[in-house]
N, C-alpha and C positions, 0 to 999 in steps of 0.2 A: 504494500500500500504506500501511497505517497505520503511523505512526512508533512507536507504543507498542502492545503487546498489552494485553489486559485484565488479565493477571497482573501486568504491569509497572505498570499504572495503579493497581491495587489496592495494591501496595507503596508507590507514591508518595503515594496518598491517606492511607495510614496514617502515613507519614513526615511528611506535611504537618500532620496533626492533632497529632502529638506535638511537632513543631517549633513550632507555634503556642503550645502550652502552655509549652514551654521559653522561648520568646522573650517571652511575656507576663510570665513570672516574672522573667527577667533585666532586662526593661525596667521592672520595678516598677510595672506598670500599676495593680494593685489598691491599692498603697500611695499612689500619686499621686492616685487618685480619693478615697481616704479622707482624705488630707491636704487636698485641695481642699474636701472636705466640712466638715472641722473649721474651716478658714479661713473658709468661707462662714458657718458658724454664729457666728463671732466678728464678722461684719460688721454694719453698721448696718441693712442690708436685712433680715437675719435677725432682729435685735432688734425692728425695726418690725413684723415679721410674727409676733413671739413664737415664733420657731423656736429650740428648744434642741437641742444636739447629743445624739444617741442614741449608745449605746455601740456601737463597731465590734467585734462579736463574731466568732468563727470562722465562725458561720453566715452573717453578713453578708458577710464576706470571700469565702466560698465562693460566695455568690450573685453577687458582683461578678465573680469569675473565670468563673463560668458565663456571665454576660452577655457578657463580653469574648471568651470562646472561641466562643460562638455567633455573635457579630457578625463576628469575623474569619473564621470558617468560611464565613459567608454571603458576605463579600467575596471569599474564595477561589473560590467558585463562579462569581463574575463574572469572575475573572481567568483561570480554567482554559482558556477557548477560545483564549487566546493561544498555548498550548503544545501543544494536542491537535489534530493535523491529519493529513490523509492526503496523502502525497507522491506525485506523479506527475511523473517527470523532474525538472525544477527548480521545478515549481509546487507550492505548498502550499495546501490548502483545509481549513478547520475541519471536523473530523469531529464533528458534533453528536451522533451516536449514542454515540460514545465519551466525549464531554463529559458527557452525561447519565449514563453508566455511572460515570465518575470521580466526579462530584458525588454520586451515590447511595452509592458506597463511602465517600466522605469523610464523609457523614452517618452511616453505620453505624459507622465508626471513632470518630466524635465521640460517638455514643450510648454506646459501650463505655467510652470514657475518662471520660465524665461519670458513668457507673455506678460505675466503679472508684474515682473520687474522692469518691463519696458524695453527689454533687450531686442525684441524682434522689430522695434521701430527703427533700429539702426540697420544700415545696409552694408552688404559685403564690400570689401575693398578688392577690386579686381585689377590685376597687373596687366596693362595693355602691352607693354614692351619690357624686355628683360634688362637686368643691369648691364652696363652702367647708366644707360639712358632710360631710366624708369619713368613710365607714364602710368597713371592709374585712372580708374573710373569707379563709380559706385554701381553695384549690381543689385541682386535681389536682397530682400530682408534677411537678416541673420536667422538661420534655421538650425536648431539643434540636430535634426535628422541628417542634415548635410554634413555636419561635423562628425557625427557618429559613423556615418558611411565612409567618410574620408579616413578616419582613424582605423576603421575595420579593414579597408582596402590597403592601408599602409602596412598592415601585418605581412602582406606578401612581399614587401620590399621593392616593388616595381618602381615606385616614385618616392622612395624614402620611407623610413619607419614612422610609426605613429608619433614617436618622440620628436622626430625631425619635423613632421607636419605641425605638431604643437608649437615647437620653437618658431617655425615660420609664421604661424598665425599670431603669436605673441609679438614678433617683430613687426608685422604689418599693423597690429593694433597700436603700437607705440610710435612708429615712424615708417610708413609704407615705402617711402623713397629710399630708406636705408635698412630695410628689413633684413637683408642678407647679413648685415654686420651685427644684428641684434638677436639672431636665432638662438645663440647660446644662453641668453637670459631666460628663455623659456625652458630649454633643455636642462638648465641647472636646477629647475624645480621638479623634474620628473621623479627623482627618488623620493622626495618628500611627499609629492602628490600620490605616489603609489602607496606609501605607508598610510597616508590619510584615508585612501579608498579602502584599504584592507581593514583599517581600524573601524571605519563606519560600517562596513559589511559585517564584520564580526559582531559588533554591537547589535545591529539590526536582527541578525539571525540567532543570537544567543540570549538576547533579552526579550521579555514579553513586551512587544511593541503594540501600542494602541493609538490610533489617530481617528479623529472625527472625520467623517466624510466631507 
């Protein structure tokens, strides 16, 4: 029999998304990235590249939080098979049908949270031409499903790993004209974000989680 019902998994998926948001805030992830960006802009490397700091507006901070939320949600989908299983006697086996259900509900709750926070009012930064002559335009609204798909496809390594995609997205949020020089600011956060995602998932699945609908 399945250890969790679909209704229970839906509650846990919602709890996971909201806990990711709270933990990202308490860990000051957006501030840490912003501080690292300012520090980089003061470095000799930035001066040699003629990179000047851009203002960290509320819009930029919202973009950074969006990227961190989507990346940790993606990491969560990789972690969920550890906890979702079918039990028969003393044996446990991953229930991939319920894993897919849980991950789908996680994505839906993520979409709602991003909508509620106003993130989807922002638009994608699209690179029209590659470095060094970078030109940009604004594309579709930010969409969590687009990011989750991007990170999932990045697992194949065809266009870079998920961590590389995350670094690129952080760089574009901070300064799209110099994103290639800023990718490391996002990749430096990957280990901490992985631990954060693991901590949240463990809490959600080992504690009795109850949320109002």
